[in-house]
PLY file of the C-alpha trace (Angstrom):
ply
format ascii 1.0
element vertex 305
property float x
property float y
property float z
element edge 304
property int vertex1
property int vertex2
end_header
34.39 -5.19 146.86
37.46 -7.28 147.02
40.00 -7.12 143.99
38.66 -3.53 143.55
41.07 -0.61 142.83
41.01 1.96 145.43
39.79 5.07 144.48
42.26 8.34 144.64
40.32 11.67 145.33
41.48 14.04 142.71
42.62 16.32 145.48
45.51 13.26 145.70
46.12 12.48 142.09
47.02 13.80 138.74
46.88 12.07 135.03
49.80 11.79 133.02
49.66 11.73 129.09
49.43 7.84 129.35
46.01 8.10 131.67
48.20 6.57 134.60
47.52 7.95 137.89
50.42 9.28 139.87
49.58 9.72 143.68
51.50 12.96 144.58
50.80 13.15 148.08
48.67 11.79 150.84
48.10 14.96 152.86
44.07 15.94 151.84
44.70 19.29 152.71
47.19 20.62 150.19
45.40 21.97 146.66
46.84 21.65 143.10
47.81 24.89 143.77
50.21 23.88 146.46
51.31 21.06 143.99
52.21 23.58 141.03
54.27 25.85 143.27
55.89 22.90 145.03
57.28 21.69 141.33
58.45 25.31 141.00
59.93 25.68 144.26
61.75 22.65 143.87
63.02 23.36 140.40
64.49 27.01 141.92
66.19 24.48 144.32
67.67 22.63 141.99
69.23 25.83 140.02
69.29 28.35 142.95
69.73 32.19 141.86
73.27 32.34 142.82
74.10 29.80 140.47
72.49 32.10 137.63
74.27 35.00 138.48
77.58 33.19 138.73
77.06 31.82 135.30
75.87 35.34 134.14
79.05 37.37 135.75
81.04 34.26 134.06
79.76 35.23 130.67
80.73 38.91 131.30
83.65 38.12 132.46
84.43 36.16 129.17
83.21 38.82 127.31
85.37 41.37 129.02
88.51 39.18 128.72
88.09 38.98 124.75
87.82 42.85 124.64
91.04 43.03 126.50
92.58 41.05 123.91
91.33 42.52 121.55
92.48 46.01 122.64
95.74 44.24 123.36
96.09 42.95 119.81
94.88 46.64 118.22
97.54 48.28 120.54
100.16 45.68 119.35
99.42 46.28 115.70
99.20 49.84 116.19
102.63 49.88 117.41
103.62 47.70 114.91
102.73 49.80 112.03
103.99 52.95 113.32
107.43 51.40 114.14
107.41 49.99 110.40
106.83 52.99 109.13
109.70 54.69 110.73
112.11 51.93 110.07
110.78 52.71 106.11
111.32 56.15 106.30
114.99 56.08 107.88
116.26 53.20 105.42
114.61 55.62 102.75
116.33 58.91 103.84
119.89 56.97 104.45
120.02 55.85 100.96
121.53 58.11 98.68
124.05 58.26 95.60
127.14 60.15 94.74
125.00 62.68 92.29
122.58 63.37 95.23
125.33 63.99 97.37
127.45 66.30 95.33
123.91 68.53 94.71
123.30 68.32 98.22
126.61 70.13 99.08
126.13 72.65 96.58
122.64 73.64 97.78
123.83 73.89 101.46
126.37 76.55 100.32
123.86 78.38 98.48
121.16 78.36 101.12
123.63 79.52 103.55
125.59 82.34 101.66
121.95 83.43 100.80
120.71 83.49 104.50
123.76 85.22 105.54
123.12 88.11 103.13
119.42 88.51 104.37
118.24 90.34 100.71
115.70 89.88 98.41
115.52 90.81 94.84
111.95 91.20 94.49
110.07 94.15 93.57
108.62 94.00 96.98
111.50 92.74 99.14
110.93 90.12 102.02
112.85 90.62 105.06
115.10 87.26 105.02
114.88 86.48 101.66
111.69 84.93 99.81
111.33 81.27 98.80
111.44 82.69 94.84
114.95 84.61 95.13
115.80 81.09 97.38
115.00 78.93 94.11
116.71 81.32 92.01
119.93 81.36 94.27
120.31 77.95 93.98
119.34 77.05 90.68
121.83 79.67 89.42
124.44 78.12 91.70
124.01 74.82 90.31
124.33 75.79 87.06
128.05 77.62 88.18
128.74 74.03 89.21
127.89 72.49 85.77
124.83 71.03 86.63
121.36 71.14 84.15
119.54 72.93 86.97
115.98 75.02 86.38
112.94 75.98 88.11
109.80 74.17 87.65
106.48 74.33 87.66
104.05 71.74 88.09
100.33 72.60 87.75
97.37 69.65 87.13
93.48 69.91 86.99
91.24 68.57 89.51
89.78 64.54 88.76
87.30 62.47 90.74
90.38 61.42 93.45
92.22 64.92 93.54
91.42 68.88 93.61
93.48 71.00 91.26
96.72 72.90 92.19
100.28 73.91 90.96
103.59 73.71 92.80
107.39 75.32 92.23
110.59 73.72 93.05
114.06 73.12 91.54
115.01 69.97 89.87
118.30 68.96 88.28
118.84 66.52 84.89
122.20 64.35 84.61
123.04 62.29 81.68
126.54 61.83 82.51
126.13 58.50 82.95
125.80 57.02 79.04
125.02 53.05 80.49
122.00 54.50 82.44
118.78 56.64 81.88
118.46 60.45 82.76
118.49 60.69 86.35
115.95 63.48 87.65
117.01 64.96 91.04
114.34 67.03 93.00
115.53 70.04 95.11
112.28 70.87 97.46
113.06 73.84 100.44
110.04 72.93 102.10
109.65 69.30 102.10
108.56 68.92 105.80
105.78 71.36 105.56
104.12 69.76 102.83
102.85 66.81 104.98
102.53 68.61 108.03
99.21 68.47 109.44
97.31 70.60 112.29
95.54 67.71 114.00
97.79 64.95 113.57
98.54 62.10 116.29
101.76 62.25 118.32
102.81 59.33 116.09
102.46 60.83 112.45
103.91 63.84 113.95
107.27 62.13 114.97
107.34 60.40 111.82
107.30 63.64 109.59
109.72 65.71 112.21
112.31 63.25 111.01
111.84 64.36 107.21
114.57 67.09 106.17
113.74 70.78 105.54
115.13 70.63 102.21
114.81 67.62 100.26
117.59 66.57 97.36
116.78 62.99 96.38
115.97 61.43 93.06
112.23 60.44 92.09
112.50 56.80 92.66
113.31 57.87 96.63
110.63 60.66 96.62
107.96 58.39 95.39
109.13 55.95 98.38
108.88 58.68 100.82
105.75 59.46 99.62
104.12 56.54 99.95
105.12 56.17 103.51
104.17 59.00 104.75
100.56 59.24 102.85
100.25 55.39 104.16
101.04 57.07 107.67
98.65 60.13 107.12
95.69 57.66 106.42
96.43 55.50 109.38
96.31 58.42 111.56
92.71 60.11 110.54
91.29 56.60 110.46
92.74 56.57 114.35
91.64 59.71 114.90
88.02 59.17 113.15
88.71 62.35 110.81
88.07 62.54 107.02
91.01 62.65 105.08
91.24 65.30 102.64
92.20 64.47 98.81
95.12 67.25 98.90
96.67 64.74 101.46
96.23 61.77 99.19
99.23 59.78 97.74
97.95 60.99 93.78
97.85 64.63 94.93
101.49 64.73 96.43
103.11 63.27 93.76
101.40 65.39 91.25
103.42 68.44 92.96
106.88 67.32 91.61
105.92 64.88 88.45
102.94 67.03 86.74
105.09 69.54 85.21
104.00 71.84 82.86
107.09 74.38 82.77
110.76 74.31 83.12
113.01 77.31 82.84
116.31 78.53 83.45
116.77 81.11 86.10
118.89 84.01 84.91
121.59 85.08 87.71
120.11 87.25 90.50
121.76 90.62 90.59
123.83 91.55 93.05
122.94 93.86 96.58
122.03 97.08 96.03
121.18 96.81 92.35
117.85 96.37 90.59
116.47 94.75 87.59
114.34 98.11 86.27
116.49 101.14 84.50
117.53 103.88 86.86
115.05 106.12 87.91
115.97 110.15 85.73
116.68 113.00 88.20
115.50 115.37 85.79
111.67 115.84 84.95
110.57 114.44 81.95
109.53 117.75 80.06
113.61 118.57 80.30
114.32 115.56 79.05
112.22 115.79 75.74
112.95 119.50 75.22
116.87 118.61 75.17
116.31 115.64 72.82
113.91 117.78 70.33
116.32 121.30 70.72
119.32 120.39 71.26
120.67 124.02 70.30
118.82 125.59 73.21
120.74 125.81 76.75
118.18 123.83 79.07
119.21 123.53 82.39
117.83 120.46 83.81
115.37 120.59 86.89
116.48 118.01 89.76
113.25 116.54 91.08
112.81 116.50 94.91
0 1
1 2
2 3
3 4
4 5
5 6
6 7
7 8
8 9
9 10
10 11
11 12
12 13
13 14
14 15
15 16
16 17
17 18
18 19
19 20
20 21
21 22
22 23
23 24
24 25
25 26
26 27
27 28
28 29
29 30
30 31
31 32
32 33
33 34
34 35
35 36
36 37
37 38
38 39
39 40
40 41
41 42
42 43
43 44
44 45
45 46
46 47
47 48
48 49
49 50
50 51
51 52
52 53
53 54
54 55
55 56
56 57
57 58
58 59
59 60
60 61
61 62
62 63
63 64
64 65
65 66
66 67
67 68
68 69
69 70
70 71
71 72
72 73
73 74
74 75
75 76
76 77
77 78
78 79
79 80
80 81
81 82
82 83
83 84
84 85
85 86
86 87
87 88
88 89
89 90
90 91
91 92
92 93
93 94
94 95
95 96
96 97
97 98
98 99
99 100
100 101
101 102
102 103
103 104
104 105
105 106
106 107
107 108
108 109
109 110
110 111
111 112
112 113
113 114
114 115
115 116
116 117
117 118
118 119
119 120
120 121
121 122
122 123
123 124
124 125
125 126
126 127
127 128
128 129
129 130
130 131
131 132
132 133
133 134
134 135
135 136
136 137
137 138
138 139
139 140
140 141
141 142
142 143
143 144
144 145
145 146
146 147
147 148
148 149
149 150
150 151
151 152
152 153
153 154
154 155
155 156
156 157
157 158
158 159
159 160
160 161
161 162
162 163
163 164
164 165
165 166
166 167
167 168
168 169
169 170
170 171
171 172
172 173
173 174
174 175
175 176
176 177
177 178
178 179
179 180
180 181
181 182
182 183
183 184
184 185
185 186
186 187
187 188
188 189
189 190
190 191
191 192
192 193
193 194
194 195
195 196
196 197
197 198
198 199
199 200
200 201
201 202
202 203
203 204
204 205
205 206
206 207
207 208
208 209
209 210
210 211
211 212
212 213
213 214
214 215
215 216
216 217
217 218
218 219
219 220
220 221
221 222
222 223
223 224
224 225
225 226
226 227
227 228
228 229
229 230
230 231
231 232
232 233
233 234
234 235
235 236
236 237
237 238
238 239
239 240
240 241
241 242
242 243
243 244
244 245
245 246
246 247
247 248
248 249
249 250
250 251
251 252
252 253
253 254
254 255
255 256
256 257
257 258
258 259
259 260
260 261
261 262
262 263
263 264
264 265
265 266
266 267
267 268
268 269
269 270
270 271
271 272
272 273
273 274
274 275
275 276
276 277
277 278
278 279
279 280
280 281
281 282
282 283
283 284
284 285
285 286
286 287
287 288
288 289
289 290
290 291
291 292
292 293
293 294
294 295
295 296
296 297
297 298
298 299
299 300
300 301
301 302
302 303
303 304
């Protein structure tokens, strides 16, 4: 019929959402399934697998670049931190006063002479001397040079932040300058050992190695060094992903030299070969008692072999 619309078989048409028919192909042998896969294949051709993989690899490379940049930044931050700590440590150690220098010179002589004598006046002598005898020697030598020195014992109770503990060292009080408050100088014989750690990093060990074995300095300089070393210890433990013991914290280290509970003046140690105990009698106690109670009797002292 003229003017009639030619009807397209269902295998050759598809309806759109607006009820318009779109002719897809002219081959009556193709099915609807062929049409669907035809669209998928066309989509696949527009975005081939190589392009997808390239985009994916590019994304991975970008992430890796960011990780490398972060790693470089972390390394730079780490190097900057340790370099700063070394600079602060050196600057603090170099800062000294005439009072500290005079005390240091006297202490050096006392330590040298004590090591040369290699004597210990304790009840149980230690070969090479002991810390207590060394402190007494230094304290007495400083007193003989006119310094107000004493052996101090610090002791503190445990708290939520730090455990209890005690420590012994030598200090010197100086009030020679009336325009300034009384100065306190700490003499610590094992200063480097107080900051050593068994599993420390190479950077931390390098910092501790620069510390003097015998520290002589005012309290403000001591506190500055404690802050530098405790900050470095915290950084070291964080880098090694280890727990930092409370005895390594700033408060515990400060307590060793600041919470003094006893300050005693040392008595001058006896010379080599002498003992603080009374001489041991060479006669038996029975003979001594008889001699005191019966003076008219002729008693012969018997030597103790």
